[in-house]
N, C-alpha and C positions, 0 to 999 in steps of 0.2 A: 784622885789616885785610884786606879782599879785594884781589885782584890789581890791580884798577883804581886803588884808592886808594893801594896800595903803590907802584905804578910812578910815579904822578904825584908823590907825596910824595918818592920817590927822586930825582926831577928837581929839585924845588923846594928840598929841604933843602940841597944843595951851594951853590945860589945864595944862600941866606940866610947861609951860612958865609962865602962870598966877599964878600958885601956887608958883613958884620960886620967883616971884615978890611980893608975899603976896596979890595978888588980887583975893582972894577966892570969895568974894561977887560978883565981876563982872562975874566970871565964873558961879556961881550959877544962877545969873540973866539971863544970856544969854541962858544957858541950859533950864531954866524954861520956858522962852518965847518960845523957839523952841518946847519944849515938849507940851506946851499949844496949839501951832499951830497944832501939830500932832493930839492931842486929839480932837480939834475942827473939823478937817477934818473927823476923825473917826465918830464923832457924826453926821455929815452931811450925812454920808453914812450908818447910822444905818438901818439894815434890808436888805441891798443891796448886802452883800458879795457873795451870790451864783451867782447873776447876774453879778457882777463885775468880778468874777473868770471866768465865762463863756465868758464874753466879752473880757477879756484879752487873753484867749485861741484863740478866733476868730481873734483878732489883730495879735497874734503871727503867726497864720496860714497865714494870709494875708501877713505879712512880709516875710514869707518863700515861698510864692507863691504856697502853697499846699492846698489840701482839708483839712479842719479842722477835727480833731478827738480829742474828749475830753472825759475823763472818771472820774466820781465822785465815790469815794469809802469811805464809812463810816465804821470805825472800832470802837472798844470799847474805844479807846483812842484819836482818831483824825479823822479829815476830810482830805482825800487825793484827790488831783485833778491833773490829768495828761493830757498833750496835746502833739501834734506832730508838734508844730510850730517852730519858728526860734530859740528859746532857749535864754539863757542868755550869752551874751558876755560882754566885758567891758562897752559898751555903755548902755546896758540894766541894768547892776548892778548899774552903776552911776545914772541912772534915778530913779530906785526904792529906792535908798538911798537919793534922793533929794526931799524934800517935795513938791515943786511946779514946778519941772522940769521933763520932760519925753524925751525918745529917739524918740518918735513919734511926728512929726510935725502936726500942725493944718490941718485938712482936709485929712490926710493920712489914718486915721482909727478912729473908734469911740473911745471915752475915751482918747483922745490925751493928756489930762493934766496929766495923769499918777497918779492920786490921789486915784483911786478906790481901789488899793491894800490895802491901809490903813484900809479899811472896815473890813478886817479879824480880826482886833483888837477887834471886838465884841465877838469873841469866843476864841482867843488865844493871849498869850503874848510871843509866841515863834515860829514864822513862820519859816519853813525850806524849802529850795529850792535846788534841785539838777538837773543839766542839763548837756548837753554834754560838754559845754565849761566852765562853772563856777558853783560851788556849795557853798552855804553859808546859814547862818541863822541869825535871830535876837533874842535877849534874853534880856528882861527887867532886869532879875536877874543878868545876866553877865555885862550889862552896869552899873548897880548900883554898883556892886562889883568893877569894874575897875575904875569908876569915884571916888568912895570913897577911893580907894587906893592912888589916886593922891591928892584929895582935902580934905580928911578927912571926918568925919561924915557929911552926907547931912542934910540940914534943914528939919524940918517936912513939909510935903506937897510938897516937891521938885518934879518937873516933869522933865523928860528927853526925848530927841528926839531919841527914841530907834532905829528908822529906819535909822538913820544916822550912826549907828555902826554895820556894818556887821561882822560876825565871820565865820571862816571856819566850814564846816559841813562834817562829815564822816559817813559811814554806821552805825557805832555803836551808833550814836546820834539819830537814828530813833527809838530806843527802840523796843517795841514789834512789830512795823510795818516795821522793817528793811527788812524782807523777802518780804512783799508786795511791798515796794518801788523798790526793786531789780527786782521783777517780771515785774513791769510796765516798767521799763527802758529796760529790756530784750525783752519786747513785742513791742519795737519800739517807745515808747513815749519819746520825746526829753526832756521834762521837767516834773518833778514831784514835786508838792508842798504838804508838810505835815503840817497840822495845829493842833498841839496838843491842846486839850481842856484846857482852863484856869480853875482854881478852881471855882466851882459853875456852870460850863457849862457842861451839860450832853449830851450824845448821842441823847436822845429823843428830846431835844430842837433843835439841829442841824438838825436832820432828819425832823422835822417839817418845819424848815426854807427852806430846800432844796426840799421839796415835791412840785411838780407843783400844781398850784391852780386848784381847781375843775372847770370843764367846766359846765356851767349852760345852 
């Protein structure tokens, strides 16, 4: 079982056991608390996602011992960020799926707490990552569906720790940007991150966020 399947199953299995024991309320409470924690982190990083993505690319290049190369691409449907850093192996996937844990140790690189990636939740609820060693995605809709299938209808206002549930991603999942993603990988970029816009988030808003501040 690869790391993506293992981590997702590691989240779903305890829910099945709780459901079998009739402990639905306990499951809902635990999920809600973790979901609230994830949302709190996102709020703390509001407005910082372009910087955090650039910083993560810098860290990845540091880990790979190479000169950093990062490419930002804005399409009609998503923000795409590519870099030529270390990429995602088991350790990095584990880190990004853990709210307060990172594969980088203190002092090894900036952003060592590994929380900055959650900032992308400002513009997307469906981050997608493809790299040389691991490809995966997060989907709030998919998590809601899978958790509901186990526990039944979720309470109103229920929050879920979406980043704890990685799912496999394939080329067809990149929608109209599949060709762009393939081109970037073919151009030597180790990792490509696609951030499809959430409902209510337009290209113009993201373009404004990513535009460098004017020099006075």
